[in-house]
C-alpha atoms as a printed R data frame, in Angstrom:
    type eleno elety resid chain resno       x       y       z
1   ATOM     1    CA   MET     A     1 106.119 135.408 182.842
2   ATOM     2    CA   ALA     A     2 107.686 132.776 180.622
3   ATOM     3    CA   LYS     A     3 109.890 130.413 182.594
4   ATOM     4    CA   LYS     A     4 112.743 130.306 180.126
5   ATOM     5    CA   ALA     A     5 115.438 128.808 182.335
6   ATOM     6    CA   PHE     A     6 113.251 125.851 183.286
7   ATOM     7    CA   GLU     A     7 112.247 125.161 179.693
8   ATOM     8    CA   GLN     A     8 115.820 125.515 178.425
9   ATOM     9    CA   SER     A     9 117.087 123.001 180.972
10  ATOM    10    CA   LEU     A    10 114.677 120.415 179.534
11  ATOM    11    CA   ARG     A    11 115.458 120.892 175.842
12  ATOM    12    CA   LEU     A    12 118.127 118.219 175.411
13  ATOM    13    CA   THR     A    13 116.245 115.790 177.652
14  ATOM    14    CA   GLN     A    14 112.985 116.364 175.810
15  ATOM    15    CA   PHE     A    15 114.645 115.912 172.418
16  ATOM    16    CA   PHE     A    16 116.429 112.633 173.205
17  ATOM    17    CA   LEU     A    17 113.448 111.126 174.978
18  ATOM    18    CA   LEU     A    18 111.312 112.115 171.999
19  ATOM    19    CA   LEU     A    19 113.726 110.217 169.744
20  ATOM    20    CA   SER     A    20 113.033 107.180 171.934
21  ATOM    21    CA   GLY     A    21 109.274 107.670 171.617
22  ATOM    22    CA   ILE     A    22 108.707 109.217 175.053
23  ATOM    23    CA   LYS     A    23 107.022 112.618 175.369
24  ATOM    24    CA   ILE     A    24 107.528 114.571 178.589
25  ATOM    25    CA   THR     A    25 105.803 117.783 177.511
26  ATOM    26    CA   LYS     A    26 102.944 118.692 175.235
27  ATOM    27    CA   THR     A    27 103.796 118.984 171.542
28  ATOM    28    CA   LYS     A    28 102.132 120.822 168.677
29  ATOM    29    CA   PHE     A    29 102.407 118.158 166.001
30  ATOM    30    CA   ARG     A    30  99.568 116.899 163.831
31  ATOM    31    CA   LYS     A    31  97.293 114.319 165.428
32  ATOM    32    CA   SER     A    32  98.529 111.531 163.161
33  ATOM    33    CA   PHE     A    33 102.148 112.231 164.135
34  ATOM    34    CA   GLU     A    34 101.169 112.570 167.812
35  ATOM    35    CA   ARG     A    35  99.676 109.098 167.646
36  ATOM    36    CA   PHE     A    36 102.841 107.802 165.982
37  ATOM    37    CA   LEU     A    37 104.933 109.267 168.816
38  ATOM    38    CA   ASP     A    38 102.621 107.973 171.541
39  ATOM    39    CA   TYR     A    39 102.083 104.407 170.366
40  ATOM    40    CA   TYR     A    40 104.505 103.321 167.654
41  ATOM    41    CA   LEU     A    41 107.882 105.077 167.743
42  ATOM    42    CA   TYR     A    42 109.036 103.492 171.009
43  ATOM    43    CA   TYR     A    43 108.263  99.959 169.802
44  ATOM    44    CA   ILE     A    44 109.891 100.648 166.438
45  ATOM    45    CA   THR     A    45 113.147 101.792 168.075
46  ATOM    46    CA   GLN     A    46 113.184  98.842 170.443
47  ATOM    47    CA   SER     A    47 112.481  96.366 167.645
48  ATOM    48    CA   TRP     A    48 115.307  97.904 165.641
49  ATOM    49    CA   LEU     A    49 117.675  97.637 168.614
50  ATOM    50    CA   TYR     A    50 116.815  94.071 169.542
51  ATOM    51    CA   THR     A    51 117.467  92.691 166.086
52  ATOM    52    CA   ASP     A    52 121.101  93.518 166.848
53  ATOM    53    CA   VAL     A    53 120.881  92.348 170.462
54  ATOM    54    CA   CYS     A    54 119.462  89.007 169.323
55  ATOM    55    CA   GLY     A    55 122.262  88.779 166.768
56  ATOM    56    CA   GLU     A    56 124.804  89.397 169.529
57  ATOM    57    CA   LEU     A    57 123.193  86.782 171.770
58  ATOM    58    CA   ASN     A    58 123.219  84.327 168.885
59  ATOM    59    CA   TRP     A    59 126.915  85.017 168.307
60  ATOM    60    CA   LEU     A    60 127.650  84.708 172.028
61  ATOM    61    CA   VAL     A    61 125.889  81.343 172.368
62  ATOM    62    CA   GLU     A    62 127.584  79.990 169.254
63  ATOM    63    CA   GLY     A    63 130.917  81.313 170.501
64  ATOM    64    CA   ILE     A    64 130.514  79.505 173.814
65  ATOM    65    CA   LEU     A    65 129.554  76.257 172.091
66  ATOM    66    CA   SER     A    66 132.422  76.491 169.604
67  ATOM    67    CA   GLY     A    67 134.972  77.286 172.323
68  ATOM    68    CA   LYS     A    68 135.888  80.851 171.425
69  ATOM    69    CA   SER     A    69 138.331  82.609 173.726
70  ATOM    70    CA   PHE     A    70 137.101  84.447 176.801
71  ATOM    71    CA   ILE     A    71 138.467  87.716 175.378
72  ATOM    72    CA   ASP     A    72 136.261  87.430 172.280
73  ATOM    73    CA   LEU     A    73 133.239  86.614 174.397
74  ATOM    74    CA   SER     A    74 133.920  89.506 176.772
75  ATOM    75    CA   LEU     A    75 133.751  91.992 173.878
76  ATOM    76    CA   THR     A    76 130.088  91.158 173.305
77  ATOM    77    CA   ALA     A    77 128.782  90.913 176.881
78  ATOM    78    CA   PRO     A    78 129.078  94.643 177.794
79  ATOM    79    CA   CYS     A    79 127.288  95.693 174.599
80  ATOM    80    CA   ILE     A    80 124.388  93.342 175.294
81  ATOM    81    CA   THR     A    81 124.199  94.509 178.899
82  ATOM    82    CA   ILE     A    82 124.185  98.242 178.100
83  ATOM    83    CA   SER     A    83 121.423  97.656 175.533
84  ATOM    84    CA   MET     A    84 119.297  95.920 178.149
85  ATOM    85    CA   LEU     A    85 120.097  98.693 180.624
86  ATOM    86    CA   ALA     A    86 118.926 101.307 178.129
87  ATOM    87    CA   THR     A    87 115.690  99.385 177.659
88  ATOM    88    CA   SER     A    88 115.131  99.060 181.414
89  ATOM    89    CA   LYS     A    89 115.592 102.810 181.793
90  ATOM    90    CA   SER     A    90 113.265 103.764 178.963
91  ATOM    91    CA   ILE     A    91 110.489 101.210 179.314
92  ATOM    92    CA   PHE     A    92 109.412 102.311 182.793
93  ATOM    93    CA   LEU     A    93 109.380 105.912 181.624
94  ATOM    94    CA   TYR     A    94 107.307 104.916 178.607
95  ATOM    95    CA   LEU     A    95 104.816 102.946 180.686
96  ATOM    96    CA   ASN     A    96 104.495 105.848 183.152
97  ATOM    97    CA   ARG     A    97 104.363 108.740 180.681
98  ATOM    98    CA   ASP     A    98 101.438 110.304 182.532
99  ATOM    99    CA   ILE     A    99 103.519 110.463 185.736
100 ATOM   100    CA   ILE     A   100 106.397 112.142 183.874
101 ATOM   101    CA   VAL     A   101 104.050 114.808 182.532
102 ATOM   102    CA   LYS     A   102 102.618 115.404 186.013
103 ATOM   103    CA   VAL     A   103 106.077 115.724 187.580
104 ATOM   104    CA   VAL     A   104 107.334 118.112 184.893
105 ATOM   105    CA   ASP     A   105 104.147 120.197 185.018
106 ATOM   106    CA   LYS     A   106 104.319 120.402 188.808
107 ATOM   107    CA   LEU     A   107 107.960 121.491 188.770
108 ATOM   108    CA   ARG     A   108 107.094 124.081 186.143
109 ATOM   109    CA   ASP     A   109 104.193 125.376 188.248
110 ATOM   110    CA   ILE     A   110 106.200 125.791 191.442
111 ATOM   111    CA   HIS     A   111 109.318 127.114 189.731
112 ATOM   112    CA   PRO     A   112 110.126 130.707 190.778
113 ATOM   113    CA   GLU     A   113 108.559 133.268 188.475
114 ATOM   114    CA   ASP     A   114 111.677 135.413 188.310
115 ATOM   115    CA   ASP     A   115 113.740 133.228 186.010
116 ATOM   116    CA   ASP     A   116 113.559 135.247 182.827
117 ATOM   117    CA   PHE     A   117 117.239 134.712 182.106
118 ATOM   118    CA   ASP     A   118 119.638 132.236 180.597
119 ATOM   119    CA   GLU     A   119 122.838 130.885 182.078
120 ATOM   120    CA   GLU     A   120 125.036 133.345 180.134
121 ATOM   121    CA   THR     A   121 123.102 136.429 181.303
122 ATOM   122    CA   ILE     A   122 122.204 135.646 184.890
123 ATOM   123    CA   THR     A   123 122.564 139.004 186.601
124 ATOM   124    CA   GLU     A   124 119.932 140.902 188.491
125 ATOM   125    CA   VAL     A   125 116.540 139.301 189.142
126 ATOM   126    CA   ASN     A   126 113.286 141.035 189.824
127 ATOM   127    CA   THR     A   127 111.908 140.906 193.347
128 ATOM   128    CA   VAL     A   128 108.955 138.633 193.901
129 ATOM   129    CA   LYS     A   129 106.686 138.159 196.891
130 ATOM   130    CA   ILE     A   130 106.902 134.679 198.394
131 ATOM   131    CA   PHE     A   131 105.467 133.695 201.762
132 ATOM   132    CA   ASN     A   132 104.342 137.331 202.146
133 ATOM   133    CA   TYR     A   133 107.879 138.691 202.066
134 ATOM   134    CA   GLU     A   134 110.360 139.617 199.403
135 ATOM   135    CA   GLN     A   135 112.430 136.844 197.914
136 ATOM   136    CA   THR     A   136 115.901 137.142 199.381
137 ATOM   137    CA   ASP     A   137 119.242 137.174 197.639
138 ATOM   138    CA   GLU     A   138 119.951 133.768 199.177
139 ATOM   139    CA   GLU     A   139 116.924 132.238 197.465
140 ATOM   140    CA   LYS     A   140 117.803 133.864 194.153
141 ATOM   141    CA   GLU     A   141 121.332 132.510 194.469
142 ATOM   142    CA   ILE     A   142 120.037 128.981 195.144
143 ATOM   143    CA   VAL     A   143 117.886 129.105 192.006
144 ATOM   144    CA   LYS     A   144 120.704 130.429 189.804
145 ATOM   145    CA   GLU     A   145 123.228 127.995 191.269
146 ATOM   146    CA   SER     A   146 120.904 125.025 190.729
147 ATOM   147    CA   ILE     A   147 120.191 125.920 187.102
148 ATOM   148    CA   LYS     A   148 123.870 126.454 186.319
149 ATOM   149    CA   PHE     A   149 124.843 123.162 187.943
150 ATOM   150    CA   LEU     A   150 122.085 121.299 186.099
151 ATOM   151    CA   ASN     A   151 123.128 122.717 182.734
152 ATOM   152    CA   PHE     A   152 126.748 121.768 183.446
153 ATOM   153    CA   VAL     A   153 125.897 118.178 184.396
154 ATOM   154    CA   VAL     A   154 123.542 117.630 181.463
155 ATOM   155    CA   ARG     A   155 126.072 118.982 178.981
156 ATOM   156    CA   LEU     A   156 128.864 116.942 180.529
157 ATOM   157    CA   GLN     A   157 126.864 113.734 180.231
158 ATOM   158    CA   TYR     A   158 125.817 114.724 176.710
159 ATOM   159    CA   TYR     A   159 129.433 114.982 175.588
160 ATOM   160    CA   ILE     A   160 130.431 111.763 177.356
161 ATOM   161    CA   CYS     A   161 127.599 109.819 175.730
162 ATOM   162    CA   GLY     A   162 128.374 111.489 172.405
163 ATOM   163    CA   VAL     A   163 131.989 110.313 172.518
164 ATOM   164    CA   VAL     A   164 130.877 106.731 173.218
165 ATOM   165    CA   ILE     A   165 128.238 106.819 170.469
166 ATOM   166    CA   PHE     A   166 130.865 107.949 167.960
167 ATOM   167    CA   ALA     A   167 133.663 105.719 169.273
168 ATOM   168    CA   PHE     A   168 131.951 102.360 168.752
169 ATOM   169    CA   PRO     A   169 130.916 102.927 165.102
170 ATOM   170    CA   LEU     A   170 134.342 104.414 164.264
171 ATOM   171    CA   MET     A   171 136.302 101.512 165.771
172 ATOM   172    CA   PRO     A   172 135.817  98.997 162.907
173 ATOM   173    CA   VAL     A   173 136.247 101.671 160.204
174 ATOM   174    CA   THR     A   174 139.607 102.767 161.607
175 ATOM   175    CA   SER     A   175 140.676  99.142 162.007
176 ATOM   176    CA   MET     A   176 139.719  98.348 158.409
177 ATOM   177    CA   ALA     A   177 141.580 101.436 157.163
178 ATOM   178    CA   TYR     A   178 144.692 100.483 159.138
179 ATOM   179    CA   ASP     A   179 144.651  96.906 157.827
180 ATOM   180    CA   TYR     A   180 144.285  98.138 154.266
181 ATOM   181    CA   TYR     A   181 147.098 100.647 154.706
182 ATOM   182    CA   MET     A   182 149.452  98.013 156.126
183 ATOM   183    CA   THR     A   183 148.587  95.005 153.956
184 ATOM   184    CA   GLY     A   184 146.604  96.315 150.989
185 ATOM   185    CA   THR     A   185 143.633  94.115 151.914
186 ATOM   186    CA   THR     A   186 141.033  94.121 154.647
187 ATOM   187    CA   GLU     A   187 138.010  92.208 155.842
188 ATOM   188    CA   TYR     A   188 134.589  93.641 156.556
189 ATOM   189    CA   LYS     A   189 134.113  94.530 160.195
190 ATOM   190    CA   TYR     A   190 131.215  95.802 162.296
191 ATOM   191    CA   PRO     A   191 130.902  97.691 165.587
192 ATOM   192    CA   TYR     A   192 129.412  94.602 167.252
193 ATOM   193    CA   LEU     A   193 129.909  90.873 166.919
194 ATOM   194    CA   VAL     A   194 126.605  89.548 165.597
195 ATOM   195    CA   LYS     A   195 125.326  86.481 163.765
196 ATOM   196    CA   TYR     A   196 122.257  86.854 161.577
197 ATOM   197    CA   PHE     A   197 120.415  84.332 159.468
198 ATOM   198    CA   PHE     A   198 122.290  85.615 156.395
199 ATOM   199    CA   ASP     A   199 125.928  86.245 155.524
200 ATOM   200    CA   VAL     A   200 126.886  89.827 156.366
201 ATOM   201    CA   TYR     A   201 130.537  89.635 155.349
202 ATOM   202    CA   ASN     A   202 130.206  90.804 151.771
203 ATOM   203    CA   MET     A   203 130.223  94.168 150.046
204 ATOM   204    CA   LYS     A   204 126.505  94.214 149.243
205 ATOM   205    CA   MET     A   205 125.349  93.765 152.847
206 ATOM   206    CA   TRP     A   206 128.055  95.705 154.667
207 ATOM   207    CA   PRO     A   207 126.657  99.292 154.281
208 ATOM   208    CA   ALA     A   208 123.106  98.360 155.344
209 ATOM   209    CA   VAL     A   209 124.171  96.241 158.311
210 ATOM   210    CA   TYR     A   210 126.743  98.821 159.372
211 ATOM   211    CA   PHE     A   211 124.099 101.566 159.306
212 ATOM   212    CA   HIS     A   212 121.822  99.321 161.361
213 ATOM   213    CA   HIS     A   213 124.526  98.994 164.019
214 ATOM   214    CA   VAL     A   214 125.146 102.750 164.069
215 ATOM   215    CA   ALA     A   215 121.426 103.450 164.491
216 ATOM   216    CA   SER     A   216 121.211 100.910 167.325
217 ATOM   217    CA   THR     A   217 124.110 102.675 169.062
218 ATOM   218    CA   ALA     A   218 122.242 105.983 168.746
219 ATOM   219    CA   ILE     A   219 119.061 104.407 170.163
220 ATOM   220    CA   VAL     A   220 120.941 103.133 173.223
221 ATOM   221    CA   GLY     A   221 122.670 106.487 173.708
222 ATOM   222    CA   ALA     A   222 119.407 108.428 173.400
223 ATOM   223    CA   ALA     A   223 117.649 106.177 175.912
224 ATOM   224    CA   VAL     A   224 120.465 106.320 178.473
225 ATOM   225    CA   PHE     A   225 121.097 110.046 178.142
226 ATOM   226    CA   GLY     A   226 117.415 110.985 177.999
227 ATOM   227    CA   SER     A   227 116.380 108.992 181.065
228 ATOM   228    CA   ASP     A   228 119.435 109.988 183.106
229 ATOM   229    CA   SER     A   229 119.213 113.696 182.261
230 ATOM   230    CA   LEU     A   230 115.540 113.686 183.247
231 ATOM   231    CA   PHE     A   231 116.582 112.126 186.561
232 ATOM   232    CA   TYR     A   232 119.224 114.819 187.101
233 ATOM   233    CA   THR     A   233 116.723 117.550 186.258
234 ATOM   234    CA   VAL     A   234 113.974 116.486 188.643
235 ATOM   235    CA   CYS     A   235 116.449 115.767 191.456
236 ATOM   236    CA   ILE     A   236 118.150 119.157 191.171
237 ATOM   237    CA   TYR     A   237 114.876 121.056 191.022
238 ATOM   238    CA   ILE     A   238 113.356 119.168 193.947
239 ATOM   239    CA   GLN     A   239 116.563 119.716 195.926
240 ATOM   240    CA   MET     A   240 116.426 123.410 194.996
241 ATOM   241    CA   HIS     A   241 112.897 123.675 196.378
242 ATOM   242    CA   PHE     A   242 113.914 121.876 199.570
243 ATOM   243    CA   ARG     A   243 116.727 124.397 200.062
244 ATOM   244    CA   THR     A   244 114.479 127.405 199.481
245 ATOM   245    CA   LEU     A   245 111.895 125.835 201.793
246 ATOM   246    CA   CYS     A   246 114.573 125.648 204.492
247 ATOM   247    CA   LEU     A   247 115.227 129.377 204.198
248 ATOM   248    CA   ARG     A   248 111.541 130.128 204.415
249 ATOM   249    CA   CYS     A   249 111.063 127.863 207.412
250 ATOM   250    CA   GLU     A   250 113.783 129.716 209.266
251 ATOM   251    CA   ARG     A   251 111.801 132.949 208.746
252 ATOM   252    CA   ILE     A   252 108.366 131.434 209.108
253 ATOM   253    CA   VAL     A   253 107.635 133.193 212.403
254 ATOM   254    CA   THR     A   254 106.757 136.882 212.126
255 ATOM   255    CA   SER     A   255 105.407 139.514 214.478
256 ATOM   256    CA   SER     A   256 101.858 138.763 213.286
257 ATOM   257    CA   ALA     A   257 100.307 135.507 214.524
258 ATOM   258    CA   LYS     A   258  97.981 135.406 211.521
259 ATOM   259    CA   GLU     A   259 100.839 135.825 209.072
260 ATOM   260    CA   THR     A   260 102.826 133.134 210.884
261 ATOM   261    CA   ARG     A   261  99.943 130.677 210.525
262 ATOM   262    CA   GLU     A   262  99.614 131.541 206.828
263 ATOM   263    CA   ASN     A   263 103.341 131.015 206.287
264 ATOM   264    CA   LEU     A   264 103.163 127.730 208.183
265 ATOM   265    CA   ALA     A   265 100.256 126.508 206.051
266 ATOM   266    CA   LYS     A   266 102.171 127.371 202.866
267 ATOM   267    CA   ALA     A   267 105.287 125.631 204.171
268 ATOM   268    CA   VAL     A   268 103.324 122.470 205.011
269 ATOM   269    CA   LYS     A   269 101.726 122.498 201.560
270 ATOM   270    CA   ARG     A   270 105.069 122.941 199.776
271 ATOM   271    CA   HIS     A   271 106.710 120.243 201.914
272 ATOM   272    CA   GLN     A   272 103.931 117.806 201.047
273 ATOM   273    CA   GLU     A   273 104.215 118.687 197.361
274 ATOM   274    CA   LEU     A   274 107.928 117.917 197.393
275 ATOM   275    CA   ILE     A   275 107.396 114.624 199.227
276 ATOM   276    CA   ASP     A   276 104.805 113.640 196.618
277 ATOM   277    CA   LEU     A   277 107.221 114.543 193.824
278 ATOM   278    CA   VAL     A   278 109.919 112.310 195.297
279 ATOM   279    CA   ASP     A   279 107.389 109.466 195.523
280 ATOM   280    CA   GLN     A   280 106.525 109.936 191.845
281 ATOM   281    CA   VAL     A   281 110.197 109.881 190.856
282 ATOM   282    CA   GLU     A   282 110.615 106.698 192.887
283 ATOM   283    CA   ILE     A   283 107.880 105.054 190.795
284 ATOM   284    CA   LEU     A   284 109.600 106.124 187.579
285 ATOM   285    CA   TYR     A   285 113.131 105.010 188.457
286 ATOM   286    CA   SER     A   286 113.183 102.437 191.261
287 ATOM   287    CA   LYS     A   287 113.064  99.317 189.050
288 ATOM   288    CA   SER     A   288 115.520 100.579 186.453
289 ATOM   289    CA   THR     A   289 117.831 101.752 189.251
290 ATOM   290    CA   LEU     A   290 117.928  98.232 190.651
291 ATOM   291    CA   PHE     A   291 118.969  96.850 187.267
292 ATOM   292    CA   ASN     A   292 121.465  99.694 186.898
293 ATOM   293    CA   ILE     A   293 123.134  98.963 190.231
294 ATOM   294    CA   VAL     A   294 123.249  95.219 189.540
295 ATOM   295    CA   THR     A   295 124.809  95.639 186.086
296 ATOM   296    CA   SER     A   296 127.164  98.525 186.873
297 ATOM   297    CA   SER     A   297 129.696  96.347 188.688
298 ATOM   298    CA   PHE     A   298 129.607  93.899 185.783
299 ATOM   299    CA   LEU     A   299 130.076  96.611 183.145
300 ATOM   300    CA   ILE     A   300 132.878  98.387 185.015
301 ATOM   301    CA   CYS     A   301 134.656  95.108 185.713
302 ATOM   302    CA   LEU     A   302 134.491  93.817 182.119
303 ATOM   303    CA   SER     A   303 135.436  97.170 180.585
304 ATOM   304    CA   GLY     A   304 138.474  97.432 182.846
305 ATOM   305    CA   PHE     A   305 139.431  93.837 182.050
306 ATOM   306    CA   ILE     A   306 139.239  94.419 178.282
307 ATOM   307    CA   ILE     A   307 141.348  97.577 178.556
308 ATOM   308    CA   THR     A   308 144.094  95.814 180.500
309 ATOM   309    CA   VAL     A   309 144.396  92.617 178.443
310 ATOM   310    CA   LEU     A   310 143.937  93.757 174.833
311 ATOM   311    CA   GLU     A   311 146.651  95.362 172.727
312 ATOM   312    CA   ASP     A   312 144.430  96.684 169.907
313 ATOM   313    CA   ILE     A   313 144.552 100.470 170.466
314 ATOM   314    CA   SER     A   314 141.206 101.170 168.790
315 ATOM   315    CA   VAL     A   315 139.414  98.638 171.009
316 ATOM   316    CA   VAL     A   316 141.187  99.889 174.140
317 ATOM   317    CA   VAL     A   317 140.272 103.515 173.441
318 ATOM   318    CA   THR     A   318 136.666 102.595 172.670
319 ATOM   319    CA   PHE     A   319 136.181 100.612 175.854
320 ATOM   320    CA   ALA     A   320 138.029 103.279 177.852
321 ATOM   321    CA   THR     A   321 135.326 105.779 176.827
322 ATOM   322    CA   PHE     A   322 132.717 103.144 177.633
323 ATOM   323    CA   LEU     A   323 134.226 102.630 181.095
324 ATOM   324    CA   PHE     A   324 134.299 106.362 181.727
325 ATOM   325    CA   MET     A   325 130.648 106.661 180.700
326 ATOM   326    CA   ASN     A   326 129.640 103.840 183.066
327 ATOM   327    CA   LEU     A   327 131.532 105.367 185.982
328 ATOM   328    CA   SER     A   328 130.139 108.862 185.414
329 ATOM   329    CA   GLN     A   329 126.608 107.570 184.895
330 ATOM   330    CA   ILE     A   330 126.338 105.523 188.083
331 ATOM   331    CA   SER     A   331 128.301 108.057 190.159
332 ATOM   332    CA   LEU     A   332 125.964 110.887 189.130
333 ATOM   333    CA   LEU     A   333 122.877 108.813 189.875
334 ATOM   334    CA   CYS     A   334 124.167 108.036 193.357
335 ATOM   335    CA   TYR     A   335 125.317 111.619 193.918
336 ATOM   336    CA   PHE     A   336 121.941 113.120 193.047
337 ATOM   337    CA   GLY     A   337 120.121 110.545 195.149
338 ATOM   338    CA   ASP     A   338 122.366 111.420 198.087
339 ATOM   339    CA   MET     A   339 121.911 115.150 197.481
340 ATOM   340    CA   LEU     A   340 118.138 114.757 197.513
341 ATOM   341    CA   MET     A   341 118.224 112.844 200.811
342 ATOM   342    CA   ARG     A   342 120.401 115.437 202.531
343 ATOM   343    CA   SER     A   343 118.362 118.420 201.348
344 ATOM   344    CA   SER     A   344 115.100 116.846 202.538
345 ATOM   345    CA   THR     A   345 116.401 116.294 206.077
346 ATOM   346    CA   GLU     A   346 117.719 119.856 206.318
347 ATOM   347    CA   VAL     A   347 114.120 121.060 206.618
348 ATOM   348    CA   SER     A   348 114.083 119.663 210.149
349 ATOM   349    CA   SER     A   349 117.054 121.828 211.183
350 ATOM   350    CA   ALA     A   350 115.511 124.853 209.496
351 ATOM   351    CA   VAL     A   351 112.307 124.522 211.536
352 ATOM   352    CA   TYR     A   352 114.349 124.131 214.719
353 ATOM   353    CA   ASN     A   353 116.366 127.269 213.867
354 ATOM   354    CA   SER     A   354 113.223 129.381 213.489
355 ATOM   355    CA   LEU     A   355 111.651 131.472 216.247
356 ATOM   356    CA   TRP     A   356 109.254 128.659 217.125
357 ATOM   357    CA   TYR     A   357 109.521 129.433 220.840
358 ATOM   358    CA   GLU     A   358 107.789 132.775 220.275
359 ATOM   359    CA   THR     A   359 104.616 131.234 218.845
360 ATOM   360    CA   ASP     A   360 101.458 129.922 220.523
361 ATOM   361    CA   GLU     A   361 101.024 126.287 221.548
362 ATOM   362    CA   ARG     A   362  98.969 125.317 218.499
363 ATOM   363    CA   THR     A   363 101.602 126.623 216.112
364 ATOM   364    CA   LYS     A   364 104.380 124.926 218.083
365 ATOM   365    CA   LYS     A   365 102.631 121.571 217.747
366 ATOM   366    CA   SER     A   366 102.246 122.059 213.979
367 ATOM   367    CA   MET     A   367 105.904 122.969 213.638
368 ATOM   368    CA   LEU     A   368 106.863 119.927 215.685
369 ATOM   369    CA   VAL     A   369 104.990 117.716 213.226
370 ATOM   370    CA   ILE     A   370 106.955 119.244 210.319
371 ATOM   371    CA   LEU     A   371 110.218 118.790 212.223
372 ATOM   372    CA   MET     A   372 109.509 115.122 212.962
373 ATOM   373    CA   ARG     A   373 108.408 114.350 209.397
374 ATOM   374    CA   ALA     A   374 111.467 116.063 207.924
375 ATOM   375    CA   GLN     A   375 113.773 113.849 209.981
376 ATOM   376    CA   LYS     A   376 112.674 110.956 207.776
377 ATOM   377    CA   PRO     A   377 114.635 111.507 204.548
378 ATOM   378    CA   CYS     A   378 112.920 111.564 201.180
379 ATOM   379    CA   LYS     A   379 114.960 108.987 199.316
380 ATOM   380    CA   LEU     A   380 115.132 107.143 196.039
381 ATOM   381    CA   THR     A   381 115.797 103.425 196.175
382 ATOM   382    CA   ALA     A   382 116.690 100.490 193.977
383 ATOM   383    CA   CYS     A   383 113.250  98.908 194.291
384 ATOM   384    CA   ASN     A   384 113.628  99.114 198.109
385 ATOM   385    CA   PHE     A   385 116.677  96.834 198.076
386 ATOM   386    CA   ALA     A   386 119.158  99.685 198.521
387 ATOM   387    CA   ASP     A   387 119.092 103.439 198.930
388 ATOM   388    CA   LEU     A   388 120.499 105.509 196.093
389 ATOM   389    CA   ASN     A   389 123.322 107.446 197.748
390 ATOM   390    CA   LEU     A   390 127.105 107.713 197.853
391 ATOM   391    CA   THR     A   391 127.341 104.638 200.072
392 ATOM   392    CA   ALA     A   392 125.793 102.615 197.238
393 ATOM   393    CA   PHE     A   393 128.407 104.007 194.853
394 ATOM   394    CA   THR     A   394 131.302 102.951 197.079
395 ATOM   395    CA   THR     A   395 129.750  99.483 197.304
396 ATOM   396    CA   ILE     A   396 129.535  99.280 193.506
397 ATOM   397    CA   LEU     A   397 133.195 100.280 193.144
398 ATOM   398    CA   SER     A   398 134.253  97.779 195.788
399 ATOM   399    CA   ARG     A   399 132.414  94.936 194.068
400 ATOM   400    CA   SER     A   400 133.744  95.977 190.659
401 ATOM   401    CA   TRP     A   401 137.306  95.827 191.932
402 ATOM   402    CA   SER     A   402 136.708  92.424 193.537
403 ATOM   403    CA   TYR     A   403 135.258  91.009 190.303
404 ATOM   404    CA   PHE     A   404 138.079  92.582 188.277
405 ATOM   405    CA   ALA     A   405 140.770  91.088 190.520
406 ATOM   406    CA   LEU     A   406 139.102  87.663 190.370
407 ATOM   407    CA   LEU     A   407 138.780  87.866 186.592
408 ATOM   408    CA   LYS     A   408 142.435  88.818 186.152
409 ATOM   409    CA   THR     A   409 143.521  85.976 188.409
410 ATOM   410    CA   MET     A   410 141.423  83.442 186.483
411 ATOM   411    CA   TYR     A   411 142.676  84.760 183.140
412 ATOM   412    CA   LYS     A   412 146.317  84.377 184.160
C-alpha cells in the first residue's frame, strides 16, 4: 500500500532541499540533470550567496575603519550571521547525503501500512496486524496525531520563513517609493549593505544587483527551512514510533510463552532501530546545532536592539519578522529535541507496566535489559557540548536578554 501521508509530509522539505542541491529521496530525472543536482547545484547556490556575504563583510570592515555608527554596523551583522547559519545547516546535510537517504528510507519502511489518507480525510483506518495482534485505536490515534502535528509545524515554519524572505527584499523598495512620494527624488537602495569592486548605485546596475540579493535571500530561506523541516520530520516520526513501541511493550506478555518471546524479539529489534536512527540524526545535525545555539543569542539580541532603537518603520517591521523567525526556529529545535528525549525514556516505564512478573526467568532478564537501556535517553546534542532540550532554550533566552540589556546600556 502506498504510504501517502509519509510522502506528503516530506514534499515541502524535499522541494526546498532540492533547491539547495540536496536530494533526500530518489528522483526520476535524466542522468545529466541528476549529476548536476548531486555535484554542482549546491556549490553554485553557495557561490552565489557568498558573493553577497563577502560584499557585506567588505562593507562591515570598511564601516568599522571609517567610523560608521554602531546602528549601521548592526544592520549588517545579523544578515551575515544568518547566511553562515544557513550554510552550516546545509553543508553537513550535503556531505552526509547517504545518511539522509538511509534515515528517510528506514522511516518509510517502518511507517505503519495503514496510512492511506491525507490530513483532511483522516477518518477510519484499516486494521493491521502488528506484534501478532490487531493495531489498537490508541496506536492509530498516535499516528494520525503525529502526522497532523508535523504538517502544522512545517506549514507554520514555511509561512514564517516566507514572510521573512519577502520582507527583506521589499524593505528597500518601499523605502525608495516613500522617499520619492515625499520628495520627488530617491536614491538606489538594496536589501543588504554591500560593497563590491564596482559602483552599484546607478540605474544600469541596480536591477541585476537587486535580483542577486533577492536570490541570495531565497537561498538562505530554502536552506534554513529545508534543513529544519527535515529535522522536525525525523524527530516527530521517531517519537511516534517510540510512543507506539511503549503501547506494544505494555502488551508484550501474552498467554503463550512462544508468542511473548516473539513479541519481545520484535520489540528489541524496533528499539534498536530507533536508537540507531537517533544516532544517525545526531551525525547530521550535531555540528550545525552547536553553531545554531551559539549564534541564536547573538541574532535575537541584535534583532531586538535594532527594533528598539530605530525609528524607520520598514526596518523595524522587517527585523521584527526576522526576530520572530529566530525565536520560532530555535524554540522548535529545542522542543523537538526535548520531545524525543522524553519519548525514548517512556519505554522503560512501559516495560515496567507490562505483565513481566508472569513470564519465565529468561524473559524477565531480557525485559530488564530493555528497561535499563531505555532509562538512558536517546538525545540530540550540540556536538556533545549541550543537550538539545527546553533547558537549552531557556539558557539561550537568558543569555539573549543579558546581551540585550548590556547592549542597550552601552548604547545609552
